[in-house]
N, C-alpha and C positions, 0 to 999 in steps of 0.2 A: 648440561644441555649440550646438543650436538653443534659442531662448529660451524656448520653448514646453515643458512636460513636464520642465522641469528637477528636479522632485522625484521622478520615477518611478524612476530607477536606483536611488538611495540608499534609497528606501522600501522598494522590493521586496527589495533586497539584505538589509536589515536584518530583515524579515520571514520571509524563509526562513532566515536564520541563526538566528532565534529559535526556529524550528520543529524544527531539526534536533537529533538527539540528541547528547549531551557524550560523551565518553570513559568518563566512570565509569558512565553509565547504559547503554552498549554492554557495559562489561565485567559489570555485574551481570547483566543478559539472557543473556550467554553462559555465565556461571558457573552461574546457575541452571537452564539447560537442560544443561550438562554434569553438575550434580549429579543431576538426575533421570534423565538417560542411564544414569549410573553404577549407580544403584539398580536400574533396569530390566535392565540387563545382568546384574547379579548374580542376578537373579529368573529370567530367560529363558534365558541363556546359561550354557555351562560353559567352561572352558578348551579342553577335547577338541573342542568344536564351534564356537568363536569365538576366534579368535585376534586380538588387538588390537594386536599389535606393530607392524604396517604400517598400520592401520586410521585413517589420518588424513585421508583424502579420500574423499567419495563418488565411486563407490559403495560403497567398502570400509567407511566408517564406519555405526554403526549408527543414528546419528540426524542430524538435519539441521534447523537453524532455519527457519522459515518466515516468509513475510510481510514487513512491513516493516523488522524487524530485519534479516533476511537480506539485503534488497535495497537498503537504505540510504533507505527511504520513511516509517519510522515517526516519528512527531511526539512532542513531549514534551508534557506527562509521559507515559512510559511507563504503560500500564495492564495490558498483556497480551502475553506472548511466546508464539508459536507454535512447536510443537515436533513435527516428524514422527520417529516412532519405528519402525524397521525391526525386525519380529518375526521369529522363526525359520520357516521355511516350513513346518516340521513341525507347528506349531500352527494353521495355517490351517484344517484340518479341523474345528477347535472352533467356528467362526462360519458354517459351510455352511448352517446350518438357519436363518438369519435373524435377526430383531430379538432374540430372547431372549438367543441365543449371543452377540450383538455387546454387548449390556448387560452379560452376565457377564464377557465379555472386559474391559471398561472397569472394572469393579468389582475384577478380579484386579489391573489395573495400579494401581489407587488403593490397594489393599491392599499392594502391593509397594513404594510410596513412603511409606506411613505409617510413622511419625509425622512424619517429616522435612517432608512436604508434606501440607497439610490439603485434604482432598476437599471440592469445593464443589457440582459438579453435573456432570449429562450435557446435552450440547446435541443438538438435532435431526440434526446433521451426524455424529454419532458422534464426538464429540471430549469428553475428559474435562477438566473445569475444576479446575485445583489453585489453591492459595494458598501461596507462599512464605513463611518465616519473616519475611522482610522486608516481606511484604504484597504482593508481586509476583502478579499472576494469570499463570498458564501453561495454555494449552490444548495438551493432549496429543493428536495424533491417530495412532493406530497404522496400520501398514501391512506390505504385504509387496512385496518386490522383485519384477519381472518378467524376463524374457529379453531384453526390448528397452530395458531402463535405465530404464522409469517406474514408478511405485508402484501398487499395488492398495490402496485405502482402503476399509475396510468401512463401510457406511452403516446408518441404521436405516429405510431405505426398502425397500418391496416393491413390485413382486416381484424386482427387481434388488438384491442387498445389496452391490454393488461400484461404486466410482468409480475410473477410472483417471485418474492425474495425473503430470504430468513437470515438477516444479520447475524444473529445469535449462533446459528449453525456454522456460518462463516468463521466468526471467532472462535468458536470451539475447534474447528480443524486447525486454524493457526497455533492454537493453544497446544494442541495434541503434537504437532510438528515441533514445537518448541520444547515441549516436555521429553520428546524422544531425542532431540538433538543437543539438548543444554542451550537453548535460545539462539541456535544458528539459522533458524527460519527467518526471526526478525532481523538479525544482523544482514542476511544476503538480501531480504527484501529492501533495507535501507541502501545497501550498495547499488542494487540493480535500479532503484530509484535515481540515483545520482547518474548512473549511466544512460538511462532513460533521458534525464534532464539534459545532459550535455549534449546528446547526439539527436535529440528530438526523435526517439524510438516510439513508433505507433503500436505499444501495446499497453492496455489498461491496466490500472492497478490491481483489480481483481483478477485479471489474467496473470499479472506476475505473481500474485499471491498464491493462486491456484497451481502455477508450476513449481514455485519454491517448495510448497508443502509437500507435492509430490516427491520432487528430487531429494529433499533432505531425509525424508523417511525411508529412501532406499541406499542413500549414499554411504559408501565404505566406511568413510570416518566419521559419521556422525556424532560420535561421542568423543571425539579427540579435541585437542586445545586450539587455542588461537595460532597455534605453529602450524596448522594445515589450513589456513584460511586462503592461502594462496591458491592451492590445489582444489579448494571448494569452489572458488571463482573461475578457475580454469575448466574443471570438470563440469560446472553448470553449463557453461556457454559451449562447451562440446557436446552436451546431452541437448541443450536447447535448438542447435542447429538442425535436430533430427524431429523436430516437433511442428513442423509446419502443417497447416490446414487441420489441425485437430479440433475438436470440439470438446472443451472442458466443463464438465457438469458441475453446477455450483452447489454448495453443501445444502442439504435440507429441502431443495426442490428440483423440480425436473427441469429447470432452465440451463442453458448452457452459453458459454463464452467461445465464440469462433476465432482462432489465432490468425487465420490467413497466413501471409508470407511476406507482408510489406517490412517486416524487421528482420528478415533473414540476412541482408546484406551487413547489418549492424553487428548482428550477432556473429557473424563469420569474423568481421574485422576483430571484435572483441575478443573472441578465442584466440586468434594468432596474436594479438598483443599479450593476454594472459599467458599464453605459452613462452612467449619471449621473457616476459617477466618473471615466470617461475624458474627458468632457468638461470637468469641473473640472482634471484633470490638465493638458489641453491649454492652459486659461488660467492655470495655476499657482494655482489656488485651493486652497491646502494644506489648510486646515481642512475644507472641504467635500467634497474629495477623500478625505480620511482618514475622515471620518464615513461616507461612502459605501462604501467598502472594509471598514470595521468592522461595517457592515450586512450584507456578504457573508462575512466571515471570523471575525466576532466579536471578542473583546476581544485575542486573539492578535496582530491587526495593530495595529502602531504608531498611536499616536493623533495623531501629528504626523511630519512628514518630519525627519529628522535633519539637523542643521546641520554641514555640513563645508565648509571652505574649498575653493574650485575648484582651488587649486594642490597639495592633498594627494593627489589622485586622478589616477594615471596615465590609467586607462582613458577618464576623462571628455574627455580632450583630443582622443581619436579618435573620439568618439561621432559616428555618423551622424546627419545630419538626417532628419527626415521629414515627410510632407505629410498633412494629414487625408484619409482615404478614405472612400467610401461602403461599406457592409457589404454584401457580396454576399448574394443569396436563395439558401438552401440547399436542395435537395429534401429532402424528408422520407424517411426510410429505415425500412423496416418490416421 
């Protein structure tokens, strides 16, 4: 292994491992979602209308976990679980009239799960926020199936009260990026969620996911090892600074996520700190590098590189060497 950058692999390996959810956290999230789905099933369906005997896989099941819990990109501690609940098409007429009917539908859902789950509030994207007895937040989003396999989600927006989504196309896009990059898409999303949480960055989880999958599919070192993760972080923030005001098409449908530019200052600061950290990593300045990374990712990042003997890690023996390179100028995308 090259004499330089000797702290990078273990540093990022431990950082990512510390962000990932444990089995108990996953089980709690899944059980909470299943409990809510059971209450809603009793409220909206009857056995003659909905037979659950074989409904174990989407699109047969009446609910689906959303976001990081479903895709393996949630970070600890888990603060909220996303749940997509499929309503019977017979009730769709109730929200044709717009905002008031959507609000009534959400209130009806809240009443159906009370008192097991406490009502917290409604969000602008027509989601219902609940709280479990254990204190876990749950974001319930009602929807209807379409013939094409996507879902129609009611919104509180006018004049169009519907948004189309395809959760499985989103998951397929992430899987494609992971296959092309050896799992780097998921790893980078985990790290960026730590950055977002530490600095309260105004980028949605879906926007981060779409940006990351686009980036890793074209990144020069997409098939290299953990030894290149410091460059991956730096290069992503360099690229991100040029993505302001873009509209990202969501997979499988013709909807889009508008990026805006409210996050630009945080991205600029993160790039500068990542650039400093990369220089310190090259020179094996452990403390300086750790401090710079903690300025990017917050206290979730290890404050020192872990101490491990070289003989205990098989992958270290076959780690490729690398040489410093100049970061190319990337054109701004609008």
